[in-house]
C-alpha positions in Angstrom: 112.4 85.9 93.4 114.1 85.5 96.8 114.3 81.9 98.1 115.4 80.8 101.5 115.0 82.2 105.0 114.6 85.9 105.3 116.3 88.0 108.0 113.6 89.4 110.2 115.1 92.1 112.5 112.5 94.1 114.5 114.8 96.6 116.3 117.5 98.9 114.8 121.1 97.7 115.2 122.3 98.5 118.7 118.8 99.4 120.0 118.4 97.9 123.5 115.3 95.7 124.1 113.6 97.1 127.2 110.3 96.1 128.9 107.3 98.5 128.9 106.3 99.8 132.3 103.0 101.6 131.6 101.1 99.0 129.5 101.1 95.4 128.3 102.2 94.8 124.7 101.0 91.7 122.8 103.0 91.1 119.5 100.9 90.5 116.4 103.7 89.9 114.0 107.4 89.0 114.0 108.7 92.5 113.2 105.6 94.7 112.9 102.3 95.1 114.8 101.5 95.0 118.5 98.3 95.3 120.5 98.6 97.7 123.5 96.6 96.8 126.6 96.0 98.9 129.6 95.9 102.4 128.0 92.7 104.5 127.8 93.0 106.8 124.8 90.0 108.9 126.0 92.3 110.3 128.7 95.2 112.8 128.1 98.6 111.3 128.0 101.3 112.3 130.5 104.8 112.8 129.2 106.1 109.5 130.4 103.2 107.5 128.8 103.6 109.5 125.5 107.3 108.7 125.5 106.8 105.0 126.1 104.1 104.8 123.4 106.4 106.5 121.0 109.1 103.9 121.8 106.5 101.2 121.1 105.6 102.9 117.8 109.3 103.0 116.7 109.9 99.4 117.7 106.6 97.8 116.4 105.6 100.3 113.7 101.9 99.7 114.0 100.0 99.8 117.3 96.5 98.5 118.0 94.1 99.6 120.8 90.9 97.7 121.3 87.5 99.1 122.2 88.5 102.8 122.6 85.4 104.4 121.0 87.0 107.8 120.7 85.1 110.9 119.8 86.6 112.8 116.8 88.0 115.4 119.2 89.6 112.7 121.4 91.1 111.0 118.3 92.6 114.3 117.1 93.8 115.1 120.6 95.6 111.8 120.9 97.3 112.3 117.5 98.4 115.8 118.4 100.8 114.3 121.0 102.9 113.6 117.9 102.7 117.0 116.2 100.5 119.2 114.0 97.7 117.5 112.1 97.5 117.3 108.4 94.6 118.2 106.2 94.0 116.3 102.9 91.7 118.2 100.4 91.4 115.1 98.2 89.5 113.1 100.8 86.1 113.6 102.5 86.1 115.3 105.9 84.4 114.0 108.9 83.6 116.0 112.1 86.4 118.5 111.2 88.8 119.2 108.4 91.6 117.2 110.0 89.4 114.1 110.3 89.0 112.1 107.1 86.0 109.8 106.8 85.9 106.7 104.7 82.4 105.2 104.3 82.8 102.2 102.0 80.9 99.3 100.6 77.2 100.2 100.4 75.9 101.3 97.1 79.1 100.5 95.2 81.0 103.5 96.5 84.5 103.6 95.0 87.2 102.9 97.5 90.9 103.7 98.1 91.6 100.1 99.1 93.3 97.0 97.8 96.6 98.6 96.9 99.8 98.7 99.0 100.8 102.3 99.7 102.4 104.8 102.0 100.1 107.8 102.7 100.7 111.1 100.9 104.2 110.6 99.7 103.3 113.1 97.0 103.8 115.8 99.6 107.1 117.4 100.2 106.8 116.3 103.8 104.7 113.1 103.9 102.8 112.3 107.1 104.7 111.0 110.1 101.8 108.7 111.0 98.1 108.2 111.2 95.5 107.3 113.8 92.6 105.3 112.3 89.4 104.2 114.1 86.7 101.9 112.8 83.2 103.3 113.5 81.2 100.6 111.7 82.6 97.1 110.9 81.2 94.6 108.4 80.3 91.1 109.8 83.3 89.6 108.1 86.3 91.0 106.1 87.5 94.6 106.0 90.9 93.8 107.6 93.9 96.1 107.3 97.4 94.9 106.6 100.7 96.7 107.2 104.2 95.9 105.8 107.5 96.6 107.4 109.6 98.5 104.9 112.8 98.2 107.0 112.6 94.4 106.8 111.9 94.8 103.0 115.1 96.8 102.6 117.1 94.5 104.8 116.4 91.5 102.6 117.1 93.1 99.2 120.0 91.5 97.3 123.2 93.5 97.7 123.3 94.3 94.0 119.8 95.9 94.2 120.8 97.9 97.3 123.9 99.2 95.4 121.6 100.4 92.6 119.1 102.3 94.8 121.2 103.6 97.7 121.5 107.3 97.0 118.8 107.2 94.2 115.7 109.4 94.2 112.3 108.8 92.8 109.4 111.1 91.7 106.1 111.0 93.6 102.9 112.3 92.1 99.4 112.4 93.5 97.6 112.1 90.1 98.2 108.4 89.4 96.9 107.4 92.8 93.7 109.4 92.5 92.9 109.4 88.8 90.7 106.3 89.1 88.5 108.1 91.6 88.4 111.7 90.3 88.3 113.3 86.9 91.0 115.5 85.6 88.8 118.6 86.3 89.1 117.8 90.1 92.8 117.0 90.0 94.4 119.5 87.7 93.6 122.6 89.9 95.5 120.9 92.7 98.7 120.5 90.8 100.0 123.8 92.0 99.4 122.8 95.6 100.9 119.3 95.1 103.5 119.4 92.3 105.6 116.2 91.8 108.3 115.8 94.4 111.5 113.7 94.7 112.2 111.5 97.7 115.0 109.1 98.3 114.3 105.5 97.2 115.8 104.4 100.5 114.8 106.6 103.4 116.6 106.9 106.8 114.2 107.0 109.7 114.7 110.3 111.6 114.3 108.7 115.0 115.9 105.3 114.7 118.4 105.8 111.9 117.1 102.7 110.2 117.1 102.4 106.4 113.8 101.7 104.7 112.4 101.2 101.2 110.4 104.3 100.4 108.6 103.8 97.1 104.9 102.7 96.6 102.5 101.8 93.9 100.1 104.6 94.4 102.4 107.6 94.1 105.9 106.7 92.9 106.1 107.2 89.1 109.8 106.9 88.2 113.4 106.7 89.4 115.3 109.8 88.6 118.1 109.3 86.0 116.9 106.0 84.6 115.2 105.5 81.3 111.5 104.7 81.5 111.8 100.9 80.8 114.6 100.4 83.3 112.8 102.6 85.9 109.6 100.6 85.4 111.3 97.3 85.8 113.1 98.3 88.9 110.0 99.9 90.5 107.9 96.8 89.8 110.5 94.7 91.7 110.6 97.2 94.6 106.8 97.5 94.8 106.6 93.7 95.1 108.6 93.7 98.4 105.5 94.9 100.4 103.7 91.7 99.2 106.0 89.4 101.2 104.0 87.8 104.0 107.0 87.7 106.4 107.1 91.5 106.5 103.4 91.9 107.2 100.8 92.0 110.0 97.0 91.7 109.5 94.5 93.3 111.9 90.9 92.2 112.3 88.8 95.2 113.3 86.0 95.5 115.9 84.0 98.7 116.2 85.8 101.2 118.3 89.3 99.8 117.7 92.2 102.2 116.9 95.3 101.7 114.9 98.3 104.1 115.1 101.1 103.5 112.6 104.4 105.0 111.6 103.8 106.1 108.0 107.6 106.7 107.6 108.4 103.0 108.1 105.4 101.1 106.6 103.0 100.5 103.8 99.4 99.5 104.3 96.6 97.8 102.5 92.8 97.9 103.3 91.3 94.6 102.2 88.2 95.2 100.0 86.4 91.9 100.7 83.2 92.9 102.5 80.7 94.1 99.9 77.7 94.6 100.1 78.3 95.4 103.7 79.3 98.8 105.1 82.6 99.8 106.6 83.1 103.3 108.2 86.5 104.5 109.3 87.9 107.9 110.4 91.5 108.8 110.1 93.6 111.6 111.5 97.1 112.2 110.0 100.1 113.7 111.7 102.3 116.1 109.6 105.8 114.8 109.0 109.2 115.9 107.9 111.1 115.8 104.6 112.6 112.3 103.9 116.3 112.0 103.7 
């Protein structure tokens, strides 16, 4: 394992650090995570505010807004500032098909938590980002963590970078959902979501930054390697999200909103609140094909 001080660079090389004019920003981590103060998400965004929030998203990768209490329509409306919304037929819908509802904890309901992952990398065009709001929060626990996958890539040994730069990996939805659904539910969706290949190291389409783009839930093998070699290398790459220096942890209150860049991060919902209830609603924004 790595020993010594890690390089923790928040901004892409050559990216100027500028103040924010429309809101206050309170950093929550060294390279990832910032609370935004002074923005009311129940109101439409003007072009200048949307642009500044997008810059904050690119620079901090995960943004947190306290006490917004959005309706599902307002939550979807905010997300649409970044593009078309994505529907996921594998998850339970909330008020509409583009709002996914996670009601967890009570009655031993199975969860999608406690695993580091990037959302829907089994799609040809994985989500750009997601907007998550907590409707009901347990009295303790239920935090969410995010990991900065650009920092993870930056700190890989050069010999590992040399092995994975230009490599591709297969992503498949079945391993990630098999523990929740039987084959009879998943097999009919294989034509809709066949396995896809994505680069192991993705280039961010807006910042140009290179990022590690494999995850435990959906990445099954590295193309061109035999199974044992692929498994060994993937285990090592998956472990990079576990490094605390690359992470931020958010403690929710009811009505809080998180907006993250799914291209640049992994996340982990901490499953430590049973038998209490946790209810969240998420809207995902359609993305582009990784390169």
